[in-house]
C-alpha positions in Angstrom: 177.8 32.4 205.2 180.1 30.7 207.7 178.5 27.3 207.2 178.9 27.8 203.5 182.6 28.4 204.0 182.4 31.9 202.4 185.5 34.1 202.1 186.3 35.6 205.5 186.4 39.2 204.2 182.9 38.8 202.8 181.6 37.5 206.2 183.2 40.4 208.0 181.7 42.9 205.5 178.3 41.4 206.1 178.7 41.5 209.8 179.8 45.2 209.6 176.7 46.0 207.5 174.4 44.3 210.0 176.1 46.1 212.9 175.7 49.4 211.2 172.0 48.9 210.6 171.4 47.7 214.2 173.3 50.7 215.6 171.1 53.0 213.4 167.9 51.3 214.6 169.0 51.5 218.2 169.8 55.2 218.0 166.5 55.8 216.3 164.7 54.0 219.1 166.6 56.1 221.7 165.8 59.3 219.8 162.1 58.4 219.5 162.0 57.6 223.3 163.8 60.8 224.1 161.5 63.0 222.0 158.4 61.4 223.4 158.8 60.1 227.0 161.9 62.1 228.1 160.5 65.3 226.6 157.3 64.8 228.7 159.5 64.5 231.8 161.5 67.6 231.1 158.7 69.6 229.7 158.9 73.2 230.9 162.7 73.2 230.9 163.8 76.3 228.9 166.4 74.3 227.0 164.6 71.0 226.7 165.0 70.7 222.9 168.6 71.8 223.1 169.3 69.2 225.8 167.7 66.5 223.7 169.8 67.4 220.6 172.9 67.5 222.7 172.1 64.0 224.2 171.5 62.5 220.7 174.8 64.0 219.5 176.7 62.4 222.3 175.0 59.0 221.6 175.8 59.2 217.9 179.4 59.9 218.7 179.6 56.9 221.0 178.0 54.7 218.4 180.8 55.3 215.9 
């Protein structure tokens, strides 16, 4: 788009969309890892699921 000398606002909108998708994919990867590998490490903790949900909430807030 830059090479085609497209309107700056259009370029910024496209970059924003790509960033949003990448953030979503990154968070999904962290969540999958947490639910699999991390859960195995903390298995037996009484509040393991609650801890994972809290962690994902914090990460989602940071990604905004």
